[in-house]
C-alpha positions in Angstrom: 12.3 -2.1 2.1 10.0 -2.5 4.7 6.3 -4.4 3.6 3.1 -3.0 5.5 0.7 -6.1 6.0 -3.6 -5.3 7.0 -4.4 -8.2 9.9 -8.1 -8.7 10.2 -10.5 -10.7 12.1 -8.6 -9.9 15.3 -10.0 -11.4 18.3 -10.7 -8.3 20.8 -8.6 -10.0 23.7 -5.4 -10.5 20.9 -2.5 -7.1 22.5 -0.2 -5.4 19.7 2.5 -7.5 22.3 1.1 -11.1 21.4 0.5 -9.8 17.3 4.4 -8.6 17.7 5.5 -12.1 19.0 3.2 -14.1 16.4 4.5 -11.8 13.5 8.3 -12.3 15.0 8.2 -15.9 13.6 8.5 -14.8 10.3 11.0 -12.3 10.6 11.7 -8.7 12.3 8.8 -6.4 12.9 9.6 -2.9 13.1 5.9 -1.9 13.9 2.9 -3.3 14.9 -0.3 -1.6 15.7 -3.9 -2.5 16.4 -6.6 -0.1 15.4 -8.7 1.0 18.4 -11.9 2.7 18.4 -11.9 6.4 19.1 -14.7 6.5 21.2 -14.8 3.3 23.2 -11.1 2.6 23.4 -11.6 -1.4 22.7 -10.1 -2.7 19.3 -11.6 -2.2 15.9 -10.4 -5.6 15.1 -7.8 -5.3 12.7 -4.4 -3.8 12.8 -1.1 -3.6 11.2 2.1 -4.7 10.9 5.3 -3.9 9.6 8.2 -6.0 8.1 11.8 -5.7 7.7 11.3 -6.6 4.3 8.8 -8.2 1.5 10.3 -11.5 2.2 9.3 -11.6 5.1 6.0 -10.1 4.8 5.4 -12.6 1.9 6.5 -15.5 4.3 4.2 -14.2 6.8 1.1 -14.2 4.6 1.3 -17.4 3.6 1.7 -18.7 7.6 -0.3 -16.7 9.0 -3.4 -16.2 6.5 -6.5 -18.1 8.1 -4.5 -19.1 10.8 -6.7 -19.8 14.5 -5.5 -17.4 16.7 -7.5 -16.5 19.8 -10.1 -18.5 18.2 -10.4 -16.5 15.3 -9.0 -16.8 11.4 -7.2 -14.1 10.9 -6.7 -12.1 7.3 -3.5 -11.2 6.3 -3.0 -9.6 3.1 -0.3 -6.6 1.9 -2.1 -3.2 3.0 -3.3 -0.9 0.6 -2.6 2.9 0.4 -5.1 5.0 2.3 -7.4 6.2 0.5 -8.3 9.9 1.0 -11.9 10.4 2.0 -14.4 13.5 2.5 -14.6 15.1 5.3 -17.6 16.0 7.4 -21.4 15.1 6.1 -23.1 15.0 3.1 -25.3 17.7 2.1 -28.1 18.8 4.5 -30.9 20.6 2.7 -34.4 20.7 4.5 -36.3 18.6 1.9 -39.6 19.8 1.0 -40.0 22.5 -1.9 -41.4 22.8 -4.9 -45.3 23.6 -3.9 -46.4 26.8 -2.6 -48.7 27.0 0.4 -51.7 29.4 0.6 
């Protein structure tokens, strides 16, 4: 069974291929994605690595959590399921009100 890992505190210089190479030291990597900002196209400083099995994922957490990569101490842990968030902004409202003006 595959295990998805969250990898945080990535350097903006870290690439998906270098991240994949790093995690392949612990086993088979089935996917590797660095999350990019949709407006600037630059890394948001975190990503996800999917390992082939839970044993490899556990080994990667132990080996890479806190490890310095490209000058940054990585945060590596099991990825949590994505939470559904409401789309769009909050209530608009037009403020004021409650007083009559004559």
